[in-house]
KOLLOLUM-863224 format. One record per residue (C-alpha): residue in one letter; z, y, x. Coordinates in steps of 0.25 Angstrom, whole numbers, plus 5000, padded with zeros to 4 digits. Layout:
% KOLLOLUM-863224
aZYX
...
END
This chain:
% KOLLOLUM-863224
m495447724860
n496047864859
r497347864867
s498247994870
l498648034884
f500047964881
d499347834878
y498547844893
v500047864898
i500547744892
i499347664898
t499547724912
l501147654912
k500547534905
g499747534917
l500947564927
a501647444921
m500347364923
g500247404937
a501847374941
a501647244935
d500347214943
v501047234956
v502247124954
p501846984956
g502046914944
v501947034935
s500447054927
g500047194923
g499247134913
t500547084906
i500847234906
a499547274899
f499647164890
i501047204884
s500747344885
g499547334876
i498547364885
y497947224889
e496647204880
e496247354881
l496447344897
i495547214896
t494547284887
s494347414895
i494247334908
n493047244902
n492447394899
v491947404914
n490647334912
l489147364912
d489247434899
l490247534904
l489347574914
k488147574905
t489047684898
l489247744909
k487847774913
n487447804898
d488547874892
g489347934902
f490847914909
k491647964898
a490847844888
a491147744898
w492547794901
t492847774887
q492147624887
l492947594898
n494147644891
g494247734903
n495647804900
f496347674896
l496047604911
f496247734919
a497647754912
l497947614915
l497547614929
i498147734932
g499647664928
i499247544936
g498847604948
i499947694950
s500847584946
i500247504957
l500347604968
s501747664965
l502347544961
a501747424972
k502847474982
l504047484972
i503647334965
k503447284979
s504847334984
l505547284970
l504947144973
n505647144986
s506847204982
e507347184967
p506347054964
i507247004953
l507347124946
l505947164946
w505447024940
a506647024931
f505947154925
f504547094925
f505046964919
g505547034907
l504147114906
v503446974907
v504246894897
a504147024887
s502647024888
i502546864886
l503246894872
f502247004869
i500946934872
g501546814866
k501646894852
q500146914853
i499646784853
k499246764837
a499246614836
w499946494844
n499046374844
w498746284854
k497746344862
t498746464863
i499846374866
f499146314878
g498546444884
f500046494884
t500546374890
l499446384901
g499346514904
a501046494906
i500746374915
v499646454923
a500446564925
y501746494930
y500946424940
i500446544946
t501846594947
t502246474956
l501046494966
p501546534980
g501046674984
g499946684995
e499946735009
e500046885008
s499246925018
v497746915013
s497147065013
a495647035016
s494847125007
w494147004999
f495546954997
i496047084991
f494847094983
l494946944977
a496446974974
g496147094967
a495247024957
l496046904955
a497346984953
i496747074943
c496446964935
a497946924934
m498347064933
i497647084921
l498146954914
p499546944906
g500446864915
i499646844928
s500146944939
g499147004947
a500047034957
f500546884958
i499046834960
l499146934973
v500146854978
l499646724975
l498446784983
g499346834994
a498546964991
y499847034984
e500447084997
p499147155003
v498847224989
l500147274986
t500347315002
a498947405000
i499547474988
d500747494996
n499947545009
r498847624999
d497847525007
f496647584996
k495647485004
t496447364999
i496747424987
a495247454984
i495047314987
f496047254977
a495547344966
v494147304967
g494547154968
a495347184955
i494347264948
i493247164948
g494247064945
l494747144933
l493347164928
s492947014928
f494346964922
s494547064911
k493247014905
l493746874903
l495146924899
k494447004888
w493546884883
l494846804882
f495546914873
n494246934864
n494046784863
y495446714865
k496446814863
n497546724858
l497446614869
t497246724880
l498646784875
a499246644876
i498846614889
l499146754896
t500646754887
g500746604894
f500446674908
i501446784907
l502446684904
g502146594914
s502146704925
l503646734922
n503846634932
k503446734942
i504146834938
w505546764937
p506446854945
w507346744950
k506546664960
e506946554972
v506146574984
l505546424988
t504746454999
t504346585007
r503246645017
t503046745026
n502146865021
s501146945030
h502247045032
g503146925039
v504046945028
e504646805022
v504346805006
p504446704995
f503346604993
l503746524983
e504746554973
r505246474959
s505946544948
i507546514947
l508746564938
p509546674943
n510746594946
t509946504953
f509346634961
e510846674965
t511246534969
l509846514978
t509746654985
q511146694984
k510646844977
d510946924966
s510046864954
q510247004947
l510146944935
l510747044925
l509847154930
a508747064929
i508947014916
v509047184912
l507647204918
m507047084912
v507447144899
v507047284902
g505647224906
f505647144894
l505847274885
t504947344893
i503847264887
f504647254872
m504647414873
m503147424877
e502647324866
k503547394856
f502847534861
a501447474860
t501747414846
k502147544841
k501147614846
q500047524840
a500747544826
n500547694828
END
């Protein structure tokens, strides 16, 4: 595929958006990849990492192997993801603590728009797709109701396993890899490692992620090649079910003390803004939250229009 420098800049920007999404528990970088029109190319490119690629490298040289890998695309995307995670991890962590309602409101708008976008691509609704959609929504909703783990496990083998499991969720639209890390109790150790530039922990996590990614992407490619309509329905259901996690207004049911001695929410449930004000005696920030939901929604809408216009040209 012939691309200009501007095309690769756009891919890097999409990587920035994916990286930002993957830092937040409840938002999937896979969703951003899907709505920005690069999801299937990403899965296909990842699957190009195999024994055939090594044969090409040995017989035909680096340039041929790089082309077979779709290396320019992956390199541009990974630059964006890496820059985003390294630069935004501290900011996102700060916003989650200082302005959680507004941050979740923006991402809520993003995800609602992505449901409509992905749902439009389902070419035929029948009992199979309806069942897949419903099952995906139920499973994702159930995952969002699970309590987070104790964020104190930092053993190398556990960080490796967490990386392998989280990356599978990160490339699935609707399932948040960061939330899987929360459930495993590895979110805080990984985020802290990024903040502190703990390259040993980052490297262990990255190796686990690479192995998990190479394995899981093959399954995803097979599903898209053989059951694309059903797969889209299940993914759309996943995204719908995940909305419960990122609803901005929550009632804290139980709390726990984390590894730093700070009391944090353990179990929460979604509530209406007026109920939030009554229970917490805090401002629901409803008007500004709605504005940010609309901004998030329009962000996806404009990305879709841009992608559609580009394809038409």
